[in-house]
C-alpha positions in Angstrom: -0.1 -0.1 -0.1 1.2 3.4 -1.1 1.4 5.8 2.1 -1.2 8.8 2.1 1.3 11.6 2.1 2.4 10.1 -1.4 -0.8 9.7 -2.6 -1.7 13.5 -1.4 1.6 14.9 -3.3 0.5 12.6 -6.3 -2.6 14.2 -6.6 -0.5 17.8 -6.7 1.7 16.3 -9.3 -1.6 15.2 -11.5 -3.4 18.0 -10.9 -0.7 20.6 -12.4 0.9 18.1 -14.7 -1.6 17.8 -17.7 0.0 14.4 -20.2 -1.3 16.4 -23.1 1.2 19.5 -22.4 3.9 17.7 -20.6 5.3 14.0 -21.3 5.5 12.6 -18.0 5.6 9.8 -15.9 6.1 7.9 -12.3 9.4 5.9 -12.3 11.6 3.8 -9.9 10.1 2.4 -6.7 6.6 4.4 -6.4 5.7 3.4 -10.2 6.7 0.0 -9.1 4.3 0.4 -6.4 1.3 1.8 -8.7 2.0 -1.4 -10.8 1.7 -3.8 -7.9 4.9 -4.5 -6.9 5.2 -5.0 -3.1 8.1 -2.2 -2.5 8.6 0.9 -0.2 9.1 4.2 -2.1 11.1 6.7 -0.2 10.5 9.8 -3.1 9.1 10.2 -6.2 10.7 10.0 -9.3 9.2 12.0 -12.6 11.0 10.9 -15.8 10.2 13.3 -18.9 12.1 15.1 -21.6 14.1 18.2 -21.2 11.4 20.8 -21.9 9.3 18.7 -19.4 11.6 18.9 -16.8 12.1 22.9 -17.1 8.1 23.2 -17.5 7.8 21.2 -14.1 10.4 23.5 -12.2 8.6 26.7 -13.5 5.1 25.3 -12.3 6.2 24.0 -9.0 8.9 27.0 -8.4 8.1 27.3 -5.0 9.1 23.9 -4.0 12.2 23.3 -5.6 15.6 22.5 -4.0 17.5 21.9 -6.7 16.9 24.1 -10.0 17.0 21.6 -13.3 20.6 21.4 -15.1 21.9 18.9 -17.0 23.8 16.2 -14.9 25.8 13.3 -15.8 27.5 10.2 -13.8 29.2 7.3 -15.5 26.4 5.5 -16.6 23.3 7.8 -16.9 22.7 11.6 -17.9 19.6 13.7 -17.8 18.7 17.3 -17.0 18.0 16.9 -13.3 16.2 18.3 -10.6 14.5 18.1 -7.2 11.4 19.1 -5.2 10.3 19.0 -2.0 6.7 18.7 -1.5 4.7 18.4 2.0 8.5 16.8 2.9 8.2 14.6 -0.1 11.4 14.1 -2.1 10.5 14.4 -5.9 13.3 13.9 -8.6 13.0 15.2 -11.9 14.7 13.4 -14.5 14.6 15.0 -18.3 15.8 13.3 -21.2 17.4 10.7 -19.3 20.3 8.9 -21.5 22.1 5.7 -20.4 25.7 4.7 -21.7 25.8 1.8 -23.9 28.9 -0.9 -23.4 30.5 0.9 -26.6 30.5 4.5 -24.3 28.3 5.8 -26.2 25.0 7.5 -25.0 21.4 5.9 -25.8 19.2 8.5 -27.2 16.7 9.5 -24.6 13.5 7.6 -24.4 10.3 9.0 -26.0 8.0 8.5 -22.7 5.0 8.1 -24.8 6.0 5.1 -25.9 7.3 3.2 -22.7 4.8 4.5 -20.3 1.2 3.3 -19.1 -1.8 4.8 -17.2 -2.7 3.3 -13.7 -5.9 4.1 -12.3 -5.1 4.9 -8.6 -7.0 6.7 -5.9 -9.6 8.3 -8.9 -6.8 9.4 -10.6 -5.3 8.1 -14.3 -1.5 8.0 -13.3 1.1 7.6 -15.8 3.9 5.5 -15.0 6.7 4.0 -16.9 6.0 0.4 -18.0 7.4 -2.6 -15.8 9.0 -4.0 -19.0 10.9 -1.0 -20.2 12.1 -0.6 -16.3 13.6 -4.0 -17.0 15.5 -3.5 -19.7 16.9 0.0 -18.4 18.0 -1.4 -15.1 19.8 -4.3 -17.3 21.3 -1.7 -19.4 22.9 0.1 -15.9 24.2 -3.2 -14.7 21.6 -2.9 -12.1 20.6 -7.0 -12.4 19.1 -7.7 -9.4 16.6 -4.6 -9.5 16.1 -5.8 -13.1 15.4 -9.4 -12.1 13.1 -8.4 -9.5 11.0 -7.0 -11.9 11.3 -9.6 -14.1 10.2 -12.2 -11.5 7.2 -9.4 -10.7 6.2 -9.8 -14.8 6.4 -13.8 -14.6 4.5 -14.0 -11.2 7.1 -15.5 -9.3 
């Protein structure tokens, strides 16, 4: 079950982020939980594109903890920002790219092609599909997390 504090913040996000205007979706542990997996969420991760990241920053400017800017690590890069809404951390990741084995960067994912909608608490919440999440965790070398998702998808 998802904590009521997360539900309240999800409602605020949903009410301010029309998917016809901004390509966005919940990802990570909350996305897993919304799709039925038994995991605890500690924050809310939002995937979007570059323009969506800056638009979310604009719409939630009073809640910004870290302004959106390009950020890169060895395996992943994106336009990253962080909000705090009702003491819940919300991470914004725009145009996420993962490093490929040959050292090049993959193209950012198309959010619309890799999301589905989950009915939750009277809301239609966009989430990154578990199938895509599994592939993404494999590409990042996070095989344990990928296997956890695979087992859930197989009903194990």
